[in-house]
N, C-alpha and C positions, 0 to 999 in steps of 0.2 A: 503493498500501499505507500500510497506516496505522501510526505507531507506537505505535498503543495495546499494552500488552501487560503483566501482571498475573504475578507471582511465588508461591511459597509455599513453605515448610519445615514440616515435621512430623515426629515420631519417632514410631513405629508400635511397638507391643508384639509384632508377627509379622515371619515370617523374611522376607528378602528375597524368596523364590521365589513365598511366598505371596501378597506382595503384587503380583510382576512378574505373577503369572497373575490376579491381580485386573483389571490394564491389559490381559489379551491373553485371556481367556475370554470370550466371547459374554455367556451366562448372565449369568455375574458385572457385566460392565461396565452389563449393563442393569440391575443392582440396585442399584448406585451412583451411577453417572455423573452422571443427571438431579439436578437440583437438588428441592426438596421440591415437589410439589406437579404433577411433570410424572412422565410414563411412558416407557420408551424400549423401542423397537421396535430391537434389530439384523436388520437384511437381510442381509448380510453382513459377514463379518470372516477376514480372511486375513492373520493377524499372522507374516508374513517378509518381508524385505526386497524393498520392491518390488510387497509382498501390500498391498489394498485393503479397505476395511470402506466399509459403508454403514448409517447409521441413520435414526432418526425420534425426536422426542419431541413430546410430545403432551400440554396442557394441560388437566388433569384435569378444573378448572371448566369451561374452554368447551366443550373437544374441539377447539381448533384445535392444530394441528403444523406442525414443520419439519422437512424432512430436511436432512442434510449428509454427508460423507462425505469420503475422505481416502486417502492414501498413506502405506505405512512407510517412513521415508527410512532409520533407522538403529533396528538393534535389537541387545541384546546382555544373552542373556538373565540375570535376576537381579540386574541393574544397569544399564541405561541404554535407553531409548525415545525414538523423536522420530519424528514425524508429525505430516503435513499435516492442517488440518480446512478443509472449503470447504461454504458452505451453500450449499443448490439455490435460492434465491428471489435472485433479481437484482436484490434491492434490496437487498442483504448482499454487495457484493461482494470480493474478493479471498482472500488464504490466508492462512488461523492456520498459525501450526507451536507444535505442543507438543514438549516437550521434558520430560524426566522421567528423575532421577537417583536411586537407589538405593545406599545403601551400610550394610553391615553393622554392627551396631555392637554392645555388651553387651547391650541389651535389648531388640533387633529389628532394626530398620531406620531410617535417616535418609533421608526422602523429599523431596524437591527437584521440583518443578516449576514450568516457564516456562511461559506462553502469549503468544506474538508476531502481531500484525498484525491483533489484534481489528479488525474493521468499526469504522468512526470512525462507526454511527450507534448502536452498540451501547454504551452508559454505559460506562467501563472498572468503576462501582465496582458495576453491576447484574452482572457478570460476575464481578467479585471476591466479590459474595456467593454467587455462584451458587458457586463454587469452595470457596467456604468449606463450604457447605452438603455440598456432592458429596464433600468430602475427610473430614468428618466421617460421613459414610452407608459412607466406604471402611473407617475405622476401626473401623466396629462390623460390618461383613462380614469383616475379618480379626484382630484380637485374637481374638476368641471364639476358644477349643481344645475343640472337642466331639468326642465319641469317639462313632462308630458304635454301638459295643456299645449 
């Protein structure tokens, strides 16, 4: 297992409930998780302890895609998520663990994300940049308050 890890901290102008939903709703996560230039297909998502998910990212430029999945280890609605990630490609072995903390603040949500066990062949800087883009897209998804009327 690799020692490679990344961690992030953001304060979002959105409720913990809305941010948590962005991590556990298939349509929502497909819109924000892939870095710029990638499309996401969620094949399966069962966001409960012991439940699994499966998704793939497609490079829009080349059409090449990679798939991955994992298991939800711990979930505390609107406060905490912990899940595994594992690539289907045998050239990227190992199991990553992603932990997400959500804390209500006076302005919205304090978000902390940590991903550990990043495969050695993935440059940590590349993973860091990808997560920064994803979190920028997450912010643009959860912060707007758009009424239905």
